[in-house]
N, C-alpha and C positions, 0 to 999 in steps of 0.2 A: 571844846570837845573834839576828840580825835575821830577821824573817819575810818571806817573799817576798810581793810584792803580787799582786793578782788578775791584772793585765795580764801579769805575768811567767809565771804559770801558763798563761794563755791563749796566750802565744807558743808555749810547749812543746806544748800540746794541738793548736793549729792546725798547727804544723810537722809533728807526727807524722801528723795526719790527711791533710795535703797530700801527704806522701810516700807513705803508703799508698794514697791515691786515685790518685796518678800511677802507681804500680806496677800497680794493678788496670786502669787504662785502657790502659796499654801492653801488658799481658798479653792483654787482650781484643781486641787488634788493631783498635782504633778508629782512624779516619783522624786524621792529625797535627793538622789544623786544629781538629777537634772537641776533641782533647786539649788543645790550646793555649788555646782559648776557655774550656773548663771549668776548667782550672788557674788562668788569669788571673782569671776571675770569682771563684773561691773565694779566691784570694789578696787581691783587692781588698776583698771582704766581710770577710775576716779582719782586714785592716788597719783597716777602719772600726771593727769591734767592739773591737779592741785600743785604738785611739785613744780611743773613748768610755770604756772602762774606765780608761784612764790619766787622762783628763780628770776623771772622776768622783772618782777617788781623790786627785787633786791640786787639787780644788775650782776647776777652771777654768771 
């Protein structure tokens, strides 16, 4: 059985956090533009971290 790589774990962790964060922001009745900016910023930072983890594990 093949082990999952770190970037695959990070995808699951960031996706779960993103969904939970979105639920909290929506429930707290924050304006839509603030929610959009917060979730987009978090998604872009997550993509950068996942990309760096992938590059590190693939010696790029």
